[in-house]
C-alpha positions as CSV (number, residue, x, y, z in Angstrom):
1,X,-20.5,-0.5,-2.8
2,X,-19.8,2.2,-5.4
3,X,-16.5,4.0,-5.2
4,X,-16.6,7.3,-3.4
5,X,-15.5,9.0,-6.6
6,X,-18.9,8.3,-8.2
7,X,-21.0,9.5,-5.3
8,X,-19.3,12.8,-4.2
9,X,-20.0,16.1,-6.0
10,X,-16.9,18.1,-6.7
11,X,-17.1,21.7,-5.3
12,X,-14.6,24.3,-4.2
13,X,-14.5,25.4,-0.6
14,X,-16.1,28.7,-1.7
15,X,-19.0,27.0,-3.5
16,X,-19.5,24.5,-0.7
17,X,-19.7,27.1,2.0
18,X,-21.3,30.0,0.1
19,X,-18.5,32.4,1.2
20,X,-15.2,33.5,-0.4
21,X,-12.5,31.0,0.0
22,X,-9.9,32.2,2.5
23,X,-6.6,33.1,0.9
24,X,-4.7,31.5,3.8
25,X,-6.3,28.1,3.4
26,X,-3.1,26.4,2.3
27,X,-0.6,28.6,4.1
28,X,1.6,27.1,6.8
29,X,1.7,30.4,8.6
30,X,-2.1,30.8,8.9
31,X,-3.2,31.5,12.5
32,X,-5.3,29.0,14.3
33,X,-9.0,30.0,14.6
34,X,-10.5,31.1,17.9
35,X,-12.7,28.8,19.9
36,X,-15.9,30.3,18.5
37,X,-14.5,30.1,14.9
38,X,-13.5,26.4,15.4
39,X,-16.9,25.5,16.7
40,X,-18.6,26.9,13.6
41,X,-16.3,25.2,11.1
42,X,-17.8,22.3,9.0
43,X,-16.8,18.7,9.5
44,X,-14.5,17.1,7.0
45,X,-13.2,13.5,6.4
46,X,-10.4,12.0,4.4
47,X,-11.6,9.0,2.4
48,X,-9.6,6.6,0.3
49,X,-10.5,5.1,-3.1
50,X,-10.0,1.4,-3.5
51,X,-6.4,0.3,-4.3
52,X,-4.1,-2.7,-4.1
53,X,-3.1,-3.1,-0.4
54,X,-0.6,-5.9,-1.2
55,X,2.5,-4.8,-3.0
56,X,5.9,-6.2,-3.9
57,X,9.0,-4.8,-2.3
58,X,10.2,-1.7,-4.1
59,X,7.1,-1.3,-6.3
60,X,5.0,1.8,-6.2
61,X,1.9,2.1,-4.0
62,X,-0.6,4.6,-5.3
63,X,-2.9,6.1,-2.6
64,X,-5.9,8.1,-3.9
65,X,-8.8,9.7,-2.1
66,X,-10.8,12.8,-1.4
67,X,-11.3,15.4,1.3
68,X,-15.1,15.4,1.9
69,X,-17.0,18.2,3.8
70,X,-20.4,17.9,5.3
71,X,-22.7,21.0,5.1
72,X,-26.3,20.8,6.2
73,X,-26.3,17.1,5.8
74,X,-24.9,17.2,2.3
75,X,-21.4,16.0,1.3
76,X,-19.0,17.3,-1.3
77,X,-15.4,16.8,-2.2
78,X,-13.3,19.9,-1.7
79,X,-11.1,21.3,-4.5
80,X,-7.7,22.7,-4.1
81,X,-6.8,21.9,-0.5
82,X,-3.5,20.7,0.7
83,X,-3.0,17.2,2.2
84,X,0.1,15.5,3.5
85,X,1.1,11.8,3.5
86,X,2.9,10.2,6.5
87,X,4.0,6.6,6.9
88,X,4.8,4.4,9.9
89,X,6.7,1.2,9.2
90,X,5.4,-1.8,11.2
91,X,7.5,-2.4,14.3
92,X,8.3,1.3,14.7
93,X,6.6,4.2,16.5
94,X,7.5,7.1,14.3
95,X,5.3,8.7,11.7
96,X,7.5,10.0,8.9
97,X,6.5,12.7,6.5
98,X,6.6,11.7,2.8
99,X,4.8,14.1,0.5
100,X,2.4,17.1,0.1
101,X,-0.2,17.3,-2.6
102,X,-3.3,19.3,-3.4
103,X,-6.7,18.0,-4.3
104,X,-7.5,18.5,-7.9
105,X,-9.9,21.2,-9.2
106,X,-11.8,18.8,-11.4
107,X,-15.5,17.8,-11.2
108,X,-14.4,15.0,-8.9
109,X,-11.6,16.5,-6.8
110,X,-9.1,13.9,-5.5
111,X,-5.5,13.6,-4.2
112,X,-2.9,11.1,-5.4
113,X,0.2,10.0,-3.7
114,X,2.8,7.5,-5.1
115,X,5.2,6.0,-2.5
116,X,7.7,3.2,-2.8
117,X,6.6,0.0,-0.9
118,X,9.5,-0.7,1.5
119,X,7.8,-2.8,4.2
120,X,4.4,-3.4,5.9
121,X,3.3,0.0,7.0
122,X,0.4,2.3,7.9
123,X,-0.1,5.4,5.8
124,X,-1.9,8.5,7.1
125,X,-3.3,11.4,5.0
126,X,-3.8,14.6,7.0
127,X,-5.8,17.6,6.1
128,X,-5.0,20.7,8.2
129,X,-8.3,22.5,7.8
130,X,-8.9,26.2,7.5
131,X,-11.2,28.9,8.9
132,X,-14.3,27.2,7.5
133,X,-13.3,23.5,7.5
134,X,-12.3,21.3,10.4
135,X,-9.1,19.3,10.1
136,X,-9.3,15.6,9.5
137,X,-7.1,12.5,8.8
138,X,-7.4,8.9,7.9
139,X,-5.2,5.8,7.9
140,X,-4.8,2.9,5.6
141,X,-2.5,-0.1,5.5
142,X,-0.2,-1.6,2.8
143,X,1.3,-5.1,3.1
144,X,4.6,-5.9,1.3
145,X,6.0,-9.2,0.1
146,X,9.5,-10.2,-0.7
147,X,11.1,-11.2,-4.0
148,X,12.8,-14.5,-4.8
149,X,14.5,-13.9,-8.2
150,X,13.9,-17.6,-8.8
151,X,15.3,-19.7,-11.7
152,X,14.9,-23.4,-12.5
153,X,17.7,-24.9,-14.7
154,X,16.8,-27.4,-17.3
155,X,18.7,-30.7,-17.0
156,X,20.2,-30.3,-13.6
157,X,16.9,-29.4,-11.8
158,X,18.7,-26.7,-9.8
159,X,16.1,-24.4,-8.4
160,X,17.7,-21.3,-7.0
161,X,17.6,-17.5,-6.5
162,X,18.0,-14.8,-4.0
163,X,15.5,-13.4,-1.4
164,X,15.3,-9.6,-1.2
165,X,15.4,-7.5,0.8
166,X,17.8,-8.3,3.7
167,X,17.3,-12.0,4.1
168,X,20.7,-13.4,5.1
169,X,20.8,-16.7,7.0
170,X,17.0,-17.0,7.3
171,X,14.7,-19.9,6.5
172,X,13.5,-20.6,3.0
173,X,10.9,-23.4,2.4
174,X,10.4,-25.6,-0.7
175,X,6.9,-26.5,-1.6
176,X,5.7,-29.2,-4.1
177,X,2.4,-30.3,-5.6
178,X,1.8,-33.3,-7.8
179,X,-0.8,-31.8,-10.1
180,X,-2.1,-28.3,-11.0
181,X,-5.1,-28.6,-8.6
182,X,-3.4,-30.5,-5.8
183,X,-2.6,-28.9,-2.4
184,X,1.0,-27.8,-1.6
185,X,3.3,-29.8,0.6
186,X,6.4,-28.5,2.2
187,X,9.2,-31.0,1.3
188,X,12.4,-29.3,2.3
189,X,13.8,-26.3,4.1
190,X,17.2,-24.5,4.1
191,X,18.8,-21.3,5.4
192,X,19.6,-18.6,2.9
193,X,23.2,-17.5,2.5
194,X,24.6,-14.2,3.8
195,X,23.1,-12.2,0.9
196,X,19.8,-14.1,0.7
197,X,20.8,-16.7,-1.8
198,X,19.0,-20.1,-1.8
199,X,19.2,-23.3,-3.8
200,X,17.4,-26.7,-4.0
201,X,17.6,-29.6,-6.4
202,X,14.3,-30.8,-7.7
203,X,13.2,-33.7,-9.8
204,X,10.4,-34.8,-12.2
205,X,8.0,-37.7,-12.2
206,X,8.1,-40.6,-14.7
207,X,4.7,-39.5,-15.9
208,X,2.9,-36.2,-15.5
209,X,4.3,-33.0,-13.9
210,X,5.4,-31.7,-10.6
211,X,5.1,-28.1,-9.5
212,X,7.5,-26.1,-7.3
213,X,7.7,-22.9,-5.4
214,X,9.6,-21.5,-2.4
215,X,8.2,-19.4,0.5
216,X,9.4,-17.3,3.4
217,X,7.4,-16.9,6.6
218,X,5.7,-13.7,7.7
219,X,7.6,-11.2,9.8
220,X,6.8,-7.8,11.3
221,X,7.9,-6.0,8.1
222,X,6.9,-8.5,5.4
223,X,4.0,-10.8,4.8
224,X,4.4,-14.5,4.0
225,X,5.9,-14.5,0.5
226,X,5.9,-16.9,-2.4
227,X,8.0,-17.3,-5.5
228,X,6.5,-17.9,-8.9
229,X,5.5,-21.5,-9.6
230,X,7.8,-23.7,-11.7
231,X,7.0,-27.0,-13.4
232,X,9.1,-30.1,-14.1
233,X,8.5,-33.1,-16.3
234,X,10.7,-35.6,-18.2
235,X,11.7,-34.6,-21.7
């Protein structure tokens, strides 16, 4: 399926509707339309471009999309309208306001939000509408994984690190595989320290290589997470 960006024609509200664009389109003090006005407004929809829905804790999530309007069976992306981004962290009920942006006035109008990835969450983009366009909104989901800050020391085989965020006294699992294409086996488990610190001692085979990683189970706020893969062999 092609990206929406390549299929929508960019138009301003005025060009799309054939009437002057209302000056109050983006004003928070604009009065709500009457029932008859509301019934005559054109439908809109908020649509997202493709983006990476799995992010590391603390990294940026970029959410892009368009506000599309349908007039006489034809769709166009609307320029210069205001949209707002809200977020609801998994396990909570509250939608929290994050940012306000305007769709661009380019040939392919779009909005762009950049938000820090703090936990599994739903994001909602809301378009308020105006005298000629109906309001609309859409939701999308971002999943967040933890970090391990993993290190493997030469000689001692000490495999250690710290799980972030907020992982004191919780379970960390050690996985091993005996070749690059073999399946992973869980070989040990431990509880992290009060600040998320963890440590295992790993070995190496007489011949060949072993591969190691650590994992944490999924929770409400974070998906099942994996460290980088480390290799051991005899020198």
